[in-house]
C-alpha positions as CSV (number, residue, x, y, z in Angstrom):
1,M,36.5,25.4,225.8
2,R,36.2,23.9,221.9
3,D,39.1,26.0,221.9
4,K,41.0,24.4,224.2
5,I,40.3,21.1,223.1
6,L,41.5,22.5,219.6
7,N,44.7,24.6,221.2
8,D,45.1,21.1,223.6
9,I,45.0,18.6,219.9
10,I,47.8,20.5,218.3
11,A,50.5,20.0,221.6
12,A,49.4,16.3,221.9
13,M,50.8,16.1,218.0
14,K,53.5,18.1,219.3
15,S,54.4,16.3,222.5
16,Q,53.8,13.1,220.8
17,D,50.7,12.1,223.4
18,K,49.3,9.7,221.4
19,D,46.9,8.4,223.8
20,R,45.6,11.8,224.9
21,L,46.1,12.9,220.8
22,A,43.4,10.2,220.2
23,V,40.4,10.7,223.0
24,L,40.3,14.7,221.9
25,R,40.1,13.7,218.2
26,M,37.6,11.3,219.2
27,V,35.9,14.4,221.3
28,K,36.1,16.8,218.4
29,G,34.5,14.6,216.1
30,A,31.6,14.5,218.9
31,I,31.5,18.0,219.2
32,Q,31.7,18.4,215.4
33,L,28.7,15.5,215.0
34,E,26.6,17.8,217.8
35,E,27.7,21.7,215.9
36,I,26.8,19.3,212.6
37,S,22.9,18.5,213.4
38,K,22.5,21.9,216.1
39,K,23.4,23.6,213.2
40,S,25.6,26.6,215.0
41,E,28.9,26.5,216.8
42,L,28.4,24.7,220.5
43,K,28.9,26.6,223.8
44,D,30.3,25.8,227.1
45,E,27.6,24.2,227.9
46,D,27.1,22.0,224.9
47,V,30.4,21.3,224.6
48,I,30.4,19.9,228.6
49,S,27.0,18.2,227.3
50,V,29.2,16.2,225.0
51,L,32.3,14.9,227.4
52,S,29.5,14.0,229.9
53,K,28.2,11.7,227.2
54,Q,31.8,10.7,225.9
55,I,32.5,10.1,230.0
56,K,29.0,8.1,230.3
57,T,29.4,5.9,227.4
58,R,33.5,4.7,229.1
59,R,31.7,4.3,232.3
60,E,29.2,1.9,230.4
61,S,32.3,0.0,228.1
62,I,34.2,-1.1,231.4
63,V,30.8,-2.4,232.8
64,D,31.2,-4.7,229.9
65,F,35.1,-4.8,229.6
66,E,35.0,-6.4,233.5
67,K,31.9,-9.1,232.6
68,G,34.3,-10.1,229.8
69,G,37.7,-9.8,232.2
70,R,39.3,-7.1,230.0
71,T,41.4,-5.4,232.8
72,D,43.5,-4.0,229.5
73,L,40.5,-2.6,228.1
74,I,39.6,-1.2,231.2
75,E,43.0,0.9,232.0
76,K,43.3,2.7,228.8
77,T,39.5,3.5,229.5
78,N,40.0,5.1,232.7
79,A,42.8,6.7,231.0
80,E,40.3,8.3,228.3
81,I,37.9,9.1,231.4
82,E,40.4,10.7,233.1
83,I,41.4,12.4,230.3
84,L,37.8,13.9,229.8
85,N,37.5,14.6,233.6
86,E,39.9,17.4,233.4
87,Y,37.9,19.1,230.7
88,M,34.9,18.6,233.4
89,P,33.3,21.3,235.2
90,E,34.9,20.6,238.9
91,Q,32.9,18.1,240.4
92,M,30.4,18.1,243.2
93,T,31.2,16.1,246.4
94,K,28.3,13.7,247.7
95,E,27.6,16.4,250.7
96,E,27.1,19.7,248.2
97,L,24.8,17.8,245.7
98,I,22.5,16.5,248.8
99,Q,22.8,19.8,249.7
100,T,21.5,20.8,246.5
101,I,18.5,18.3,246.6
102,E,17.7,19.5,250.1
103,E,16.8,22.7,248.2
104,V,15.3,21.8,245.1
105,F,13.0,19.8,247.0
106,K,12.1,22.3,250.5
107,K,11.4,24.8,246.4
108,V,8.9,21.6,244.6
109,I,7.7,20.6,247.9
110,P,7.1,17.3,246.3
111,T,4.7,14.4,247.3
112,S,4.7,11.3,245.9
113,S,7.3,9.7,243.1
114,S,5.4,11.5,240.6
115,D,6.8,14.6,241.2
116,M,10.3,13.5,239.8
117,G,9.9,15.0,236.7
118,K,9.6,18.8,238.3
119,I,12.3,17.7,240.9
120,M,14.5,16.7,237.7
121,K,13.6,19.7,235.7
122,E,14.4,22.3,239.0
123,L,17.6,20.4,240.0
124,T,19.0,19.8,236.2
125,P,20.4,23.3,235.1
126,L,22.3,23.6,238.7
127,V,24.1,20.1,238.7
128,K,24.3,19.1,235.3
129,G,28.6,18.6,234.4
130,K,29.1,18.5,237.6
131,A,27.4,15.5,238.8
132,D,26.7,12.3,237.0
133,M,23.4,12.6,236.6
134,A,22.3,8.8,237.3
135,Q,23.6,9.6,241.1
136,V,21.3,12.4,241.3
137,S,18.3,10.5,239.9
138,K,19.0,7.6,242.2
139,I,19.4,10.1,245.6
140,V,15.7,12.1,244.4
141,K,14.1,8.4,244.1
142,E,15.6,7.3,247.7
143,K,14.4,11.1,248.6
144,I,11.0,10.5,247.3
145,N,10.0,6.9,248.4
146,N,11.5,8.0,251.5
147,L,8.5,10.7,251.7
């Protein structure tokens, strides 16, 4: 994954795709920071985690831009998210996500909202990088509250 990003940086330079190049360089910087903090080269799962954080940050920025009426920045940020999504694993559909949550509920058998941690501990490895964790958390909370 890391090598693919580095190769795509070179390709973006050659094709003079400035927007793609800027996004990939930001990702490369974030990956390098993470590698420095971990003191080792990142595995694909770690790179996906870095990409997820980058996407999450941009989505949060879009909310702020909407409040400020900055449609130009919203468009630019959405384009960046599209580029980042190319490197993410295929996202789960809502139906697949709900089915996975159901399976975890059958395994954990929660009795109250205090079991949220147990559910998320089982669920996170199954959906990390494949689904928006905020959405996952929201669905799990709704399901627990309906017990």
